[in-house]
mmCIF file of the N, C-alpha and C atoms, coordinates in Angstrom:
data_MODEL
# 
_entry.id   MODEL 
# 
loop_
_atom_site.group_PDB 
_atom_site.id 
_atom_site.type_symbol 
_atom_site.label_atom_id 
_atom_site.label_alt_id 
_atom_site.label_comp_id 
_atom_site.label_asym_id 
_atom_site.label_entity_id 
_atom_site.label_seq_id 
_atom_site.pdbx_PDB_ins_code 
_atom_site.Cartn_x 
_atom_site.Cartn_y 
_atom_site.Cartn_z 
_atom_site.occupancy 
_atom_site.B_iso_or_equiv 
_atom_site.pdbx_formal_charge 
_atom_site.auth_seq_id 
_atom_site.auth_comp_id 
_atom_site.auth_asym_id 
_atom_site.auth_atom_id 
_atom_site.pdbx_PDB_model_num 
ATOM 1   N N  . UNK A 1 1  ? 145.723 306.837 80.520  1.00 0.00 ? 1  UNK A N  1 
ATOM 2   C CA . UNK A 1 1  ? 144.927 307.085 81.692  1.00 0.00 ? 1  UNK A CA 1 
ATOM 3   C C  . UNK A 1 1  ? 145.674 306.527 82.900  1.00 0.00 ? 1  UNK A C  1 
ATOM 4   N N  . UNK A 1 2  ? 145.683 307.293 83.963  1.00 0.00 ? 2  UNK A N  1 
ATOM 5   C CA . UNK A 1 2  ? 146.361 306.888 85.196  1.00 0.00 ? 2  UNK A CA 1 
ATOM 6   C C  . UNK A 1 2  ? 145.466 307.233 86.371  1.00 0.00 ? 2  UNK A C  1 
ATOM 7   N N  . UNK A 1 3  ? 145.216 306.269 87.240  1.00 0.00 ? 3  UNK A N  1 
ATOM 8   C CA . UNK A 1 3  ? 144.433 306.479 88.445  1.00 0.00 ? 3  UNK A CA 1 
ATOM 9   C C  . UNK A 1 3  ? 145.206 305.922 89.626  1.00 0.00 ? 3  UNK A C  1 
ATOM 10  N N  . UNK A 1 4  ? 144.989 306.494 90.812  1.00 0.00 ? 4  UNK A N  1 
ATOM 11  C CA . UNK A 1 4  ? 145.686 305.983 91.976  1.00 0.00 ? 4  UNK A CA 1 
ATOM 12  C C  . UNK A 1 4  ? 145.036 306.424 93.268  1.00 0.00 ? 4  UNK A C  1 
ATOM 13  N N  . UNK A 1 5  ? 145.394 305.733 94.329  1.00 0.00 ? 5  UNK A N  1 
ATOM 14  C CA . UNK A 1 5  ? 144.918 306.114 95.658  1.00 0.00 ? 5  UNK A CA 1 
ATOM 15  C C  . UNK A 1 5  ? 145.921 305.649 96.695  1.00 0.00 ? 5  UNK A C  1 
ATOM 16  N N  . UNK A 1 6  ? 145.905 306.327 97.836  1.00 0.00 ? 6  UNK A N  1 
ATOM 17  C CA . UNK A 1 6  ? 146.755 305.957 98.950  1.00 0.00 ? 6  UNK A CA 1 
ATOM 18  C C  . UNK A 1 6  ? 145.947 306.214 100.224 1.00 0.00 ? 6  UNK A C  1 
ATOM 19  N N  . UNK A 1 7  ? 146.036 305.276 101.168 1.00 0.00 ? 7  UNK A N  1 
ATOM 20  C CA . UNK A 1 7  ? 145.241 305.430 102.374 1.00 0.00 ? 7  UNK A CA 1 
ATOM 21  C C  . UNK A 1 7  ? 145.784 304.630 103.533 1.00 0.00 ? 7  UNK A C  1 
ATOM 22  N N  . UNK A 1 8  ? 145.070 304.722 104.638 1.00 0.00 ? 8  UNK A N  1 
ATOM 23  C CA . UNK A 1 8  ? 145.458 304.015 105.842 1.00 0.00 ? 8  UNK A CA 1 
ATOM 24  C C  . UNK A 1 8  ? 144.210 303.527 106.580 1.00 0.00 ? 8  UNK A C  1 
ATOM 25  N N  . UNK A 1 9  ? 144.389 302.475 107.362 1.00 0.00 ? 9  UNK A N  1 
ATOM 26  C CA . UNK A 1 9  ? 143.322 301.925 108.192 1.00 0.00 ? 9  UNK A CA 1 
ATOM 27  C C  . UNK A 1 9  ? 143.671 302.165 109.658 1.00 0.00 ? 9  UNK A C  1 
ATOM 28  N N  . UNK A 1 10 ? 142.684 302.631 110.434 1.00 0.00 ? 10 UNK A N  1 
ATOM 29  C CA . UNK A 1 10 ? 142.892 302.944 111.851 1.00 0.00 ? 10 UNK A CA 1 
ATOM 30  C C  . UNK A 1 10 ? 142.027 302.007 112.687 1.00 0.00 ? 10 UNK A C  1 
ATOM 31  N N  . UNK A 1 11 ? 142.641 301.280 113.606 1.00 0.00 ? 11 UNK A N  1 
ATOM 32  C CA . UNK A 1 11 ? 141.938 300.388 114.538 1.00 0.00 ? 11 UNK A CA 1 
ATOM 33  C C  . UNK A 1 11 ? 141.085 299.337 113.834 1.00 0.00 ? 11 UNK A C  1 
ATOM 34  N N  . UNK A 1 12 ? 141.421 298.920 112.665 1.00 0.00 ? 12 UNK A N  1 
ATOM 35  C CA . UNK A 1 12 ? 140.667 297.926 111.891 1.00 0.00 ? 12 UNK A CA 1 
ATOM 36  C C  . UNK A 1 12 ? 139.216 298.323 111.639 1.00 0.00 ? 12 UNK A C  1 
ATOM 37  N N  . UNK A 1 13 ? 138.848 299.562 111.885 1.00 0.00 ? 13 UNK A N  1 
ATOM 38  C CA . UNK A 1 13 ? 137.464 300.002 111.683 1.00 0.00 ? 13 UNK A CA 1 
ATOM 39  C C  . UNK A 1 13 ? 137.346 301.167 110.718 1.00 0.00 ? 13 UNK A C  1 
ATOM 40  N N  . UNK A 1 14 ? 138.272 302.096 110.780 1.00 0.00 ? 14 UNK A N  1 
ATOM 41  C CA . UNK A 1 14 ? 138.178 303.313 109.988 1.00 0.00 ? 14 UNK A CA 1 
ATOM 42  C C  . UNK A 1 14 ? 139.233 303.305 108.892 1.00 0.00 ? 14 UNK A C  1 
ATOM 43  N N  . UNK A 1 15 ? 138.839 303.745 107.724 1.00 0.00 ? 15 UNK A N  1 
ATOM 44  C CA . UNK A 1 15 ? 139.767 303.848 106.595 1.00 0.00 ? 15 UNK A CA 1 
ATOM 45  C C  . UNK A 1 15 ? 139.592 305.210 105.952 1.00 0.00 ? 15 UNK A C  1 
ATOM 46  N N  . UNK A 1 16 ? 140.709 305.857 105.651 1.00 0.00 ? 16 UNK A N  1 
ATOM 47  C CA . UNK A 1 16 ? 140.700 307.133 104.953 1.00 0.00 ? 16 UNK A CA 1 
ATOM 48  C C  . UNK A 1 16 ? 141.736 307.068 103.837 1.00 0.00 ? 16 UNK A C  1 
ATOM 49  N N  . UNK A 1 17 ? 141.400 307.611 102.686 1.00 0.00 ? 17 UNK A N  1 
ATOM 50  C CA . UNK A 1 17 ? 142.335 307.573 101.560 1.00 0.00 ? 17 UNK A CA 1 
ATOM 51  C C  . UNK A 1 17 ? 142.149 308.796 100.668 1.00 0.00 ? 17 UNK A C  1 
ATOM 52  N N  . UNK A 1 18 ? 143.203 309.138 99.970  1.00 0.00 ? 18 UNK A N  1 
ATOM 53  C CA . UNK A 1 18 ? 143.202 310.178 98.940  1.00 0.00 ? 18 UNK A CA 1 
ATOM 54  C C  . UNK A 1 18 ? 143.201 309.475 97.596  1.00 0.00 ? 18 UNK A C  1 
ATOM 55  N N  . UNK A 1 19 ? 142.457 310.016 96.624  1.00 0.00 ? 19 UNK A N  1 
ATOM 56  C CA . UNK A 1 19 ? 142.435 309.390 95.308  1.00 0.00 ? 19 UNK A CA 1 
ATOM 57  C C  . UNK A 1 19 ? 142.533 310.425 94.199  1.00 0.00 ? 19 UNK A C  1 
ATOM 58  N N  . UNK A 1 20 ? 142.942 309.948 93.045  1.00 0.00 ? 20 UNK A N  1 
ATOM 59  C CA . UNK A 1 20 ? 143.027 310.765 91.836  1.00 0.00 ? 20 UNK A CA 1 
ATOM 60  C C  . UNK A 1 20 ? 142.532 309.919 90.669  1.00 0.00 ? 20 UNK A C  1 
ATOM 61  N N  . UNK A 1 21 ? 141.571 310.434 89.921  1.00 0.00 ? 21 UNK A N  1 
ATOM 62  C CA . UNK A 1 21 ? 141.080 309.768 88.723  1.00 0.00 ? 21 UNK A CA 1 
ATOM 63  C C  . UNK A 1 21 ? 141.520 310.599 87.514  1.00 0.00 ? 21 UNK A C  1 
ATOM 64  N N  . UNK A 1 22 ? 141.958 309.937 86.471  1.00 0.00 ? 22 UNK A N  1 
ATOM 65  C CA . UNK A 1 22 ? 142.465 310.602 85.258  1.00 0.00 ? 22 UNK A CA 1 
ATOM 66  C C  . UNK A 1 22 ? 143.546 311.611 85.614  1.00 0.00 ? 22 UNK A C  1 
ATOM 67  N N  . UNK A 1 23 ? 144.535 311.166 86.375  1.00 0.00 ? 23 UNK A N  1 
ATOM 68  C CA . UNK A 1 23 ? 145.588 312.046 86.881  1.00 0.00 ? 23 UNK A CA 1 
ATOM 69  C C  . UNK A 1 23 ? 146.365 312.756 85.770  1.00 0.00 ? 23 UNK A C  1 
ATOM 70  N N  . UNK A 1 24 ? 146.474 312.150 84.600  1.00 0.00 ? 24 UNK A N  1 
ATOM 71  C CA . UNK A 1 24 ? 147.197 312.781 83.494  1.00 0.00 ? 24 UNK A CA 1 
ATOM 72  C C  . UNK A 1 24 ? 146.340 313.810 82.782  1.00 0.00 ? 24 UNK A C  1 
ATOM 73  N N  . UNK A 1 25 ? 145.059 313.931 83.130  1.00 0.00 ? 25 UNK A N  1 
ATOM 74  C CA . UNK A 1 25 ? 144.116 314.903 82.580  1.00 0.00 ? 25 UNK A CA 1 
ATOM 75  C C  . UNK A 1 25 ? 143.949 314.773 81.068  1.00 0.00 ? 25 UNK A C  1 
ATOM 76  N N  . UNK A 1 26 ? 143.981 313.562 80.569  1.00 0.00 ? 26 UNK A N  1 
ATOM 77  C CA . UNK A 1 26 ? 143.664 313.335 79.168  1.00 0.00 ? 26 UNK A CA 1 
ATOM 78  C C  . UNK A 1 26 ? 142.147 313.381 79.033  1.00 0.00 ? 26 UNK A C  1 
ATOM 79  N N  . UNK A 1 27 ? 141.641 314.370 78.358  1.00 0.00 ? 27 UNK A N  1 
ATOM 80  C CA . UNK A 1 27 ? 140.194 314.591 78.276  1.00 0.00 ? 27 UNK A CA 1 
ATOM 81  C C  . UNK A 1 27 ? 139.551 313.591 77.318  1.00 0.00 ? 27 UNK A C  1 
ATOM 82  N N  . UNK A 1 28 ? 138.491 312.949 77.793  1.00 0.00 ? 28 UNK A N  1 
ATOM 83  C CA . UNK A 1 28 ? 137.802 311.920 77.024  1.00 0.00 ? 28 UNK A CA 1 
ATOM 84  C C  . UNK A 1 28 ? 136.334 312.323 76.908  1.00 0.00 ? 28 UNK A C  1 
ATOM 85  N N  . UNK A 1 29 ? 135.884 312.789 75.739  1.00 0.00 ? 29 UNK A N  1 
ATOM 86  C CA . UNK A 1 29 ? 134.475 313.170 75.595  1.00 0.00 ? 29 UNK A CA 1 
ATOM 87  C C  . UNK A 1 29 ? 133.572 311.939 75.584  1.00 0.00 ? 29 UNK A C  1 
ATOM 88  N N  . UNK A 1 30 ? 132.345 312.099 76.120  1.00 0.00 ? 30 UNK A N  1 
ATOM 89  C CA . UNK A 1 30 ? 131.394 311.001 76.083  1.00 0.00 ? 30 UNK A CA 1 
ATOM 90  C C  . UNK A 1 30 ? 130.548 311.057 74.819  1.00 0.00 ? 30 UNK A C  1 
ATOM 91  N N  . UNK A 1 31 ? 130.583 312.201 74.092  1.00 0.00 ? 31 UNK A N  1 
ATOM 92  C CA . UNK A 1 31 ? 129.836 312.330 72.842  1.00 0.00 ? 31 UNK A CA 1 
ATOM 93  C C  . UNK A 1 31 ? 130.519 313.357 71.961  1.00 0.00 ? 31 UNK A C  1 
ATOM 94  N N  . UNK A 1 32 ? 130.641 313.078 70.685  1.00 0.00 ? 32 UNK A N  1 
ATOM 95  C CA . UNK A 1 32 ? 131.139 314.017 69.692  1.00 0.00 ? 32 UNK A CA 1 
ATOM 96  C C  . UNK A 1 32 ? 130.199 313.971 68.500  1.00 0.00 ? 32 UNK A C  1 
ATOM 97  N N  . UNK A 1 33 ? 129.770 315.139 68.046  1.00 0.00 ? 33 UNK A N  1 
ATOM 98  C CA . UNK A 1 33 ? 128.843 315.181 66.911  1.00 0.00 ? 33 UNK A CA 1 
ATOM 99  C C  . UNK A 1 33 ? 128.975 316.477 66.143  1.00 0.00 ? 33 UNK A C  1 
ATOM 100 N N  . UNK A 1 34 ? 128.255 316.596 65.046  1.00 0.00 ? 34 UNK A N  1 
ATOM 101 C CA . UNK A 1 34 ? 128.307 317.809 64.231  1.00 0.00 ? 34 UNK A CA 1 
ATOM 102 C C  . UNK A 1 34 ? 127.292 318.815 64.750  1.00 0.00 ? 34 UNK A C  1 
ATOM 103 N N  . UNK A 1 35 ? 127.626 320.096 64.587  1.00 0.00 ? 35 UNK A N  1 
ATOM 104 C CA . UNK A 1 35 ? 126.767 321.191 65.033  1.00 0.00 ? 35 UNK A CA 1 
ATOM 105 C C  . UNK A 1 35 ? 126.017 321.727 63.822  1.00 0.00 ? 35 UNK A C  1 
ATOM 106 N N  . UNK A 1 36 ? 124.784 321.322 63.654  1.00 0.00 ? 36 UNK A N  1 
ATOM 107 C CA . UNK A 1 36 ? 124.005 321.705 62.482  1.00 0.00 ? 36 UNK A CA 1 
ATOM 108 C C  . UNK A 1 36 ? 123.584 323.168 62.493  1.00 0.00 ? 36 UNK A C  1 
ATOM 109 N N  . UNK A 1 37 ? 123.453 323.778 63.655  1.00 0.00 ? 37 UNK A N  1 
ATOM 110 C CA . UNK A 1 37 ? 123.042 325.181 63.733  1.00 0.00 ? 37 UNK A CA 1 
ATOM 111 C C  . UNK A 1 37 ? 124.117 326.083 63.136  1.00 0.00 ? 37 UNK A C  1 
ATOM 112 N N  . UNK A 1 38 ? 125.377 325.806 63.434  1.00 0.00 ? 38 UNK A N  1 
ATOM 113 C CA . UNK A 1 38 ? 126.470 326.595 62.870  1.00 0.00 ? 38 UNK A CA 1 
ATOM 114 C C  . UNK A 1 38 ? 126.515 326.486 61.355  1.00 0.00 ? 38 UNK A C  1 
ATOM 115 N N  . UNK A 1 39 ? 126.250 325.311 60.844  1.00 0.00 ? 39 UNK A N  1 
ATOM 116 C CA . UNK A 1 39 ? 126.237 325.120 59.391  1.00 0.00 ? 39 UNK A CA 1 
ATOM 117 C C  . UNK A 1 39 ? 125.086 325.869 58.760  1.00 0.00 ? 39 UNK A C  1 
ATOM 118 N N  . UNK A 1 40 ? 123.922 325.826 59.371  1.00 0.00 ? 40 UNK A N  1 
ATOM 119 C CA . UNK A 1 40 ? 122.743 326.476 58.802  1.00 0.00 ? 40 UNK A CA 1 
ATOM 120 C C  . UNK A 1 40 ? 122.852 327.999 58.840  1.00 0.00 ? 40 UNK A C  1 
ATOM 121 N N  . UNK A 1 41 ? 123.354 328.554 59.932  1.00 0.00 ? 41 UNK A N  1 
ATOM 122 C CA . UNK A 1 41 ? 123.412 330.012 60.075  1.00 0.00 ? 41 UNK A CA 1 
ATOM 123 C C  . UNK A 1 41 ? 124.606 330.650 59.396  1.00 0.00 ? 41 UNK A C  1 
ATOM 124 N N  . UNK A 1 42 ? 125.746 330.016 59.479  1.00 0.00 ? 42 UNK A N  1 
ATOM 125 C CA . UNK A 1 42 ? 126.974 330.654 59.022  1.00 0.00 ? 42 UNK A CA 1 
ATOM 126 C C  . UNK A 1 42 ? 127.667 329.931 57.883  1.00 0.00 ? 42 UNK A C  1 
ATOM 127 N N  . UNK A 1 43 ? 127.182 328.787 57.487  1.00 0.00 ? 43 UNK A N  1 
ATOM 128 C CA . UNK A 1 43 ? 127.809 328.009 56.428  1.00 0.00 ? 43 UNK A CA 1 
ATOM 129 C C  . UNK A 1 43 ? 129.134 327.397 56.834  1.00 0.00 ? 43 UNK A C  1 
ATOM 130 N N  . UNK A 1 44 ? 129.332 327.200 58.124  1.00 0.00 ? 44 UNK A N  1 
ATOM 131 C CA . UNK A 1 44 ? 130.588 326.648 58.627  1.00 0.00 ? 44 UNK A CA 1 
ATOM 132 C C  . UNK A 1 44 ? 130.369 325.218 59.115  1.00 0.00 ? 44 UNK A C  1 
ATOM 133 N N  . UNK A 1 45 ? 131.362 324.383 58.916  1.00 0.00 ? 45 UNK A N  1 
ATOM 134 C CA . UNK A 1 45 ? 131.319 323.035 59.482  1.00 0.00 ? 45 UNK A CA 1 
ATOM 135 C C  . UNK A 1 45 ? 131.925 323.092 60.878  1.00 0.00 ? 45 UNK A C  1 
ATOM 136 N N  . UNK A 1 46 ? 131.165 322.663 61.862  1.00 0.00 ? 46 UNK A N  1 
ATOM 137 C CA . UNK A 1 46 ? 131.670 322.674 63.226  1.00 0.00 ? 46 UNK A CA 1 
ATOM 138 C C  . UNK A 1 46 ? 131.186 321.425 63.951  1.00 0.00 ? 46 UNK A C  1 
ATOM 139 N N  . UNK A 1 47 ? 131.809 321.161 65.080  1.00 0.00 ? 47 UNK A N  1 
ATOM 140 C CA . UNK A 1 47 ? 131.444 319.983 65.867  1.00 0.00 ? 47 UNK A CA 1 
ATOM 141 C C  . UNK A 1 47 ? 131.244 320.380 67.322  1.00 0.00 ? 47 UNK A C  1 
ATOM 142 N N  . UNK A 1 48 ? 130.597 319.505 68.057  1.00 0.00 ? 48 UNK A N  1 
ATOM 143 C CA . UNK A 1 48 ? 130.372 319.723 69.477  1.00 0.00 ? 48 UNK A CA 1 
ATOM 144 C C  . UNK A 1 48 ? 130.817 318.493 70.249  1.00 0.00 ? 48 UNK A C  1 
ATOM 145 N N  . UNK A 1 49 ? 131.278 318.701 71.481  1.00 0.00 ? 49 UNK A N  1 
ATOM 146 C CA . UNK A 1 49 ? 131.688 317.596 72.343  1.00 0.00 ? 49 UNK A CA 1 
ATOM 147 C C  . UNK A 1 49 ? 131.015 317.751 73.694  1.00 0.00 ? 49 UNK A C  1 
ATOM 148 N N  . UNK A 1 50 ? 130.625 316.632 74.280  1.00 0.00 ? 50 UNK A N  1 
ATOM 149 C CA . UNK A 1 50 ? 130.011 316.623 75.595  1.00 0.00 ? 50 UNK A CA 1 
ATOM 150 C C  . UNK A 1 50 ? 130.950 315.902 76.553  1.00 0.00 ? 50 UNK A C  1 
ATOM 151 N N  . UNK A 1 51 ? 131.180 316.542 77.703  1.00 0.00 ? 51 UNK A N  1 
ATOM 152 C CA . UNK A 1 51 ? 132.092 315.995 78.706  1.00 0.00 ? 51 UNK A CA 1 
ATOM 153 C C  . UNK A 1 51 ? 131.288 315.505 79.899  1.00 0.00 ? 51 UNK A C  1 
ATOM 154 N N  . UNK A 1 52 ? 131.603 314.333 80.388  1.00 0.00 ? 52 UNK A N  1 
ATOM 155 C CA . UNK A 1 52 ? 130.945 313.781 81.563  1.00 0.00 ? 52 UNK A CA 1 
ATOM 156 C C  . UNK A 1 52 ? 131.776 313.980 82.815  1.00 0.00 ? 52 UNK A C  1 
ATOM 157 N N  . UNK A 1 53 ? 131.207 313.634 83.944  1.00 0.00 ? 53 UNK A N  1 
ATOM 158 C CA . UNK A 1 53 ? 131.898 313.769 85.232  1.00 0.00 ? 53 UNK A CA 1 
ATOM 159 C C  . UNK A 1 53 ? 133.206 312.980 85.251  1.00 0.00 ? 53 UNK A C  1 
ATOM 160 N N  . UNK A 1 54 ? 133.239 311.817 84.634  1.00 0.00 ? 54 UNK A N  1 
ATOM 161 C CA . UNK A 1 54 ? 134.420 310.961 84.664  1.00 0.00 ? 54 UNK A CA 1 
ATOM 162 C C  . UNK A 1 54 ? 135.398 311.239 83.536  1.00 0.00 ? 54 UNK A C  1 
ATOM 163 N N  . UNK A 1 55 ? 135.299 312.387 82.874  1.00 0.00 ? 55 UNK A N  1 
ATOM 164 C CA . UNK A 1 55 ? 136.171 312.637 81.736  1.00 0.00 ? 55 UNK A CA 1 
ATOM 165 C C  . UNK A 1 55 ? 137.275 313.651 82.018  1.00 0.00 ? 55 UNK A C  1 
ATOM 166 N N  . UNK A 1 56 ? 137.363 314.176 83.220  1.00 0.00 ? 56 UNK A N  1 
ATOM 167 C CA . UNK A 1 56 ? 138.410 315.142 83.570  1.00 0.00 ? 56 UNK A CA 1 
ATOM 168 C C  . UNK A 1 56 ? 139.060 314.739 84.891  1.00 0.00 ? 56 UNK A C  1 
ATOM 169 N N  . UNK A 1 57 ? 140.196 315.345 85.189  1.00 0.00 ? 57 UNK A N  1 
ATOM 170 C CA . UNK A 1 57 ? 140.943 315.028 86.409  1.00 0.00 ? 57 UNK A CA 1 
ATOM 171 C C  . UNK A 1 57 ? 140.087 315.296 87.644  1.00 0.00 ? 57 UNK A C  1 
ATOM 172 N N  . UNK A 1 58 ? 140.105 314.341 88.579  1.00 0.00 ? 58 UNK A N  1 
ATOM 173 C CA . UNK A 1 58 ? 139.323 314.460 89.804  1.00 0.00 ? 58 UNK A CA 1 
ATOM 174 C C  . UNK A 1 58 ? 140.184 314.021 90.990  1.00 0.00 ? 58 UNK A C  1 
ATOM 175 N N  . UNK A 1 59 ? 140.230 314.870 92.029  1.00 0.00 ? 59 UNK A N  1 
ATOM 176 C CA . UNK A 1 59 ? 140.910 314.544 93.271  1.00 0.00 ? 59 UNK A CA 1 
ATOM 177 C C  . UNK A 1 59 ? 139.854 314.460 94.369  1.00 0.00 ? 59 UNK A C  1 
ATOM 178 N N  . UNK A 1 60 ? 140.114 313.639 95.375  1.00 0.00 ? 60 UNK A N  1 
ATOM 179 C CA . UNK A 1 60 ? 139.156 313.567 96.463  1.00 0.00 ? 60 UNK A CA 1 
ATOM 180 C C  . UNK A 1 60 ? 139.673 312.801 97.653  1.00 0.00 ? 60 UNK A C  1 
ATOM 181 N N  . UNK A 1 61 ? 138.845 312.779 98.691  1.00 0.00 ? 61 UNK A N  1 
ATOM 182 C CA . UNK A 1 61 ? 139.121 312.052 99.927  1.00 0.00 ? 61 UNK A CA 1 
ATOM 183 C C  . UNK A 1 61 ? 137.975 311.065 100.111 1.00 0.00 ? 61 UNK A C  1 
ATOM 184 N N  . UNK A 1 62 ? 138.314 309.845 100.459 1.00 0.00 ? 62 UNK A N  1 
ATOM 185 C CA . UNK A 1 62 ? 137.310 308.802 100.693 1.00 0.00 ? 62 UNK A CA 1 
ATOM 186 C C  . UNK A 1 62 ? 137.495 308.300 102.125 1.00 0.00 ? 62 UNK A C  1 
ATOM 187 N N  . UNK A 1 63 ? 136.388 308.211 102.871 1.00 0.00 ? 63 UNK A N  1 
ATOM 188 C CA . UNK A 1 63 ? 136.444 307.725 104.250 1.00 0.00 ? 63 UNK A CA 1 
ATOM 189 C C  . UNK A 1 63 ? 135.366 306.675 104.442 1.00 0.00 ? 63 UNK A C  1 
ATOM 190 N N  . UNK A 1 64 ? 135.656 305.667 105.274 1.00 0.00 ? 64 UNK A N  1 
ATOM 191 C CA . UNK A 1 64 ? 134.666 304.624 105.567 1.00 0.00 ? 64 UNK A CA 1 
ATOM 192 C C  . UNK A 1 64 ? 134.861 304.128 106.988 1.00 0.00 ? 64 UNK A C  1 
ATOM 193 N N  . UNK A 1 65 ? 133.785 303.532 107.524 1.00 0.00 ? 65 UNK A N  1 
ATOM 194 C CA . UNK A 1 65 ? 133.827 302.968 108.869 1.00 0.00 ? 65 UNK A CA 1 
ATOM 195 C C  . UNK A 1 65 ? 133.074 301.642 108.859 1.00 0.00 ? 65 UNK A C  1 
ATOM 196 N N  . UNK A 1 66 ? 133.609 300.653 109.583 1.00 0.00 ? 66 UNK A N  1 
ATOM 197 C CA . UNK A 1 66 ? 132.957 299.351 109.703 1.00 0.00 ? 66 UNK A CA 1 
ATOM 198 C C  . UNK A 1 66 ? 132.418 299.190 111.124 1.00 0.00 ? 66 UNK A C  1 
ATOM 199 N N  . UNK A 1 67 ? 131.189 298.729 111.242 1.00 0.00 ? 67 UNK A N  1 
ATOM 200 C CA . UNK A 1 67 ? 130.570 298.551 112.565 1.00 0.00 ? 67 UNK A CA 1 
ATOM 201 C C  . UNK A 1 67 ? 130.263 297.120 112.835 1.00 0.00 ? 67 UNK A C  1 
# 
């Protein structure tokens, strides 16, 4: 897993930065389980995975201001 950000501060009040979460895009499921419906209907063993917001590559811009 690799995360990073780069930014700048303007006039000691405003900050803007670019960020990347999970930059290598290694997918991390939040849940893995067996799919019982597939087994019951087709006689096949199968599994299901659930992906969360924090489990895939994310790019963005972050801005803040101090008053």
